[in-house]
C-alpha positions in Angstrom: 4.5 -20.8 58.4 6.0 -18.6 55.6 5.2 -14.9 55.3 3.4 -15.6 52.0 1.0 -18.1 53.7 0.6 -15.9 56.7 -0.4 -12.9 54.5 -2.9 -15.1 52.5 -3.7 -18.6 53.7 -5.2 -19.4 50.3 -1.8 -18.8 48.6 -0.2 -21.8 46.8 1.9 -23.9 49.2 5.3 -24.8 47.7 8.4 -26.5 49.0 9.9 -23.0 49.3 7.3 -22.2 52.0 8.5 -25.2 53.9 12.1 -24.1 53.6 11.2 -20.7 54.9 9.4 -22.4 57.8 12.6 -24.1 58.8 14.1 -20.6 59.3 11.4 -19.7 61.8 11.8 -22.9 63.7 15.6 -22.2 64.1 14.9 -18.6 65.0 12.3 -19.6 67.6 14.7 -22.1 69.2 17.5 -19.5 69.4 15.3 -16.8 70.9 13.7 -19.3 73.4 16.6 -21.5 74.4 19.8 -19.6 73.9 20.7 -16.7 76.2 20.4 -13.5 74.2 20.0 -9.8 74.5 16.2 -9.7 73.9 14.2 -8.6 76.9 11.2 -10.6 77.9 9.0 -7.7 76.8 10.6 -7.5 73.3 10.7 -11.3 72.9 7.0 -11.6 73.8 6.0 -8.9 71.4 8.2 -10.4 68.6 6.6 -13.9 69.1 3.1 -12.5 69.0 3.5 -10.1 66.2 6.0 -11.9 63.9 6.2 -15.6 64.7 2.6 -16.2 65.8 0.4 -13.5 64.3 -3.4 -13.7 64.7 -5.2 -14.2 61.5 -8.3 -12.2 60.6 -10.5 -13.3 57.7 -7.6 -15.4 56.2 -4.8 -13.0 56.6 -2.2 -12.5 59.4 -0.8 -9.3 57.9 2.7 -8.4 56.6 4.7 -8.4 59.8 6.7 -11.5 58.8 7.5 -10.1 55.4 8.5 -6.8 56.9 10.7 -8.5 59.4 12.5 -10.4 56.7 13.2 -7.3 54.6 14.1 -5.0 57.5 15.9 -7.6 59.8 16.3 -4.9 62.6 15.5 -7.5 65.3 18.3 -9.7 64.0 20.8 -6.9 63.7 20.1 -5.8 67.3 20.2 -9.4 68.6 23.3 -10.5 70.6 23.9 -14.1 71.7 25.5 -14.1 75.1 27.6 -17.1 74.4 30.6 -15.8 72.3 31.2 -19.4 71.0 28.2 -19.2 68.7 29.1 -16.6 66.0 28.1 -19.0 63.2 24.6 -19.3 64.6 24.0 -15.6 64.4 25.4 -15.5 60.9 23.1 -18.4 59.9 20.0 -16.4 61.1 21.0 -13.4 59.0 21.9 -15.5 55.9 18.6 -17.3 56.0 16.6 -14.0 56.5 18.4 -12.4 53.6 17.8 -15.4 51.4 14.0 -15.6 52.0 13.5 -11.9 51.9 13.9 -12.0 48.1 10.4 -13.5 47.9 8.9 -10.3 49.2 11.1 -7.7 47.5 10.1 -5.9 44.3 11.9 -7.0 41.2 14.6 -4.7 40.0 13.6 -2.4 37.2 15.0 -2.6 33.7 17.7 0.0 34.4 19.1 -2.1 37.2 19.3 -5.1 34.9 20.9 -3.1 32.1 23.6 -1.9 34.6 24.9 -5.4 34.8 26.1 -5.4 31.3 29.9 -5.6 30.8 30.8 -6.0 34.5 33.4 -8.4 35.7 32.5 -11.0 38.3 33.8 -8.9 41.2 31.6 -6.0 40.4 28.6 -8.2 39.5 28.6 -9.6 43.0 28.2 -6.2 44.4 25.2 -5.2 42.3 21.7 -5.5 44.0 20.1 -6.8 40.8 22.7 -9.6 40.5 22.2 -10.5 44.2 18.5 -10.6 43.7 18.9 -13.0 40.8 21.3 -15.3 42.7 19.0 -15.5 45.8 16.1 -16.5 43.5 18.3 -19.2 42.0 19.2 -20.5 45.5 15.5 -21.0 46.2 15.0 -23.4 43.2 16.1 -26.3 45.3 16.9 -27.4 48.9 20.6 -27.4 48.3 21.5 -23.9 49.3 19.6 -24.0 52.6 21.2 -27.4 53.3 24.6 -25.9 52.6 24.1 -23.0 55.0 22.9 -25.2 57.8 25.6 -27.8 57.2 28.3 -25.2 57.3 27.3 -24.3 60.9 27.0 -27.9 62.0 30.4 -28.7 60.6 32.0 -26.2 63.0 30.7 -28.2 66.0 34.2 -28.2 67.5 33.9 -24.5 68.1 30.7 -24.9 70.2 30.8 -25.0 74.0 31.1 -28.5 75.4 28.3 -27.9 77.8 26.0 -26.4 75.2 22.5 -26.9 76.7 19.2 -25.2 76.3 18.5 -22.3 78.7 14.8 -21.3 78.5 14.3 -17.6 78.0 11.4 -15.8 79.7 8.2 -14.6 78.1 5.6 -12.4 79.7 2.6 -14.3 81.0 -0.5 -14.1 78.9 -3.0 -11.6 80.3 -6.7 -12.3 80.6 -8.3 -10.4 77.7 -11.3 -9.5 79.8 -9.1 -7.8 82.4 -7.6 -5.5 79.8 -10.9 -4.2 78.5 -12.0 -0.8 79.8 -15.5 0.6 79.8 -15.5 3.9 78.1 -18.3 6.4 77.2 -18.4 4.7 73.7 -18.5 1.3 75.4 -15.4 0.4 73.3 -14.0 -3.0 74.2 -17.0 -4.2 76.1 -18.6 -7.3 74.8 -22.4 -7.2 74.1 -23.2 -9.4 77.1 -21.2 -7.0 79.3 -22.9 -3.8 78.1 -24.1 -1.9 81.1 -27.9 -1.4 81.4 -28.9 2.2 81.7 -30.9 2.7 84.9 -34.4 4.3 84.6 -34.6 7.6 86.2 -37.4 7.9 88.8 -39.4 11.1 88.4 -40.6 13.2 91.3 -43.9 14.0 89.6 -46.6 13.9 92.3 -48.9 12.1 89.9 -46.7 9.0 90.2 -47.0 8.8 93.9 -49.5 6.4 95.4 
């Protein structure tokens, strides 16, 4: 699911959301079935917080959008098979492409700075790059081009390229994680301890 739909499940669903979803499918397959540098702890946290966030009252938060814009998880990621450099490049290219949906539009000064620049300098300007990425999202063609470019280099992939499942931490029972505190934080209503009545030593209560 796209970061836009995760943040607000009532947001309009367009074909661009479907294109962005393709990226998460590819990313999930790489993290789960290609040997990489992520530890089981980091991978589990990433899956829960970014790829499969829990929604509350129709929103799953901004973790996906923040991931696309920061991309620190992708910059730190290393694939253990040296014959897959195109795959890592593809992940970064797709993340950069879709991040434009969640970035603020350049201000007028940034657009004005493009005037009179030659093509070489234009390509280096953030406002120009922002505009080109938006144009790439007007159809399926650019995403197809990026993925096809990787597939075409199949001769450089290992001949025994097979899925190697990567570990995730086992799910913990939520009940076992709750702790009873003085404020009874984390205890469900049915588990709330009953306060025992104190027995008085008043002689009038004795039979």
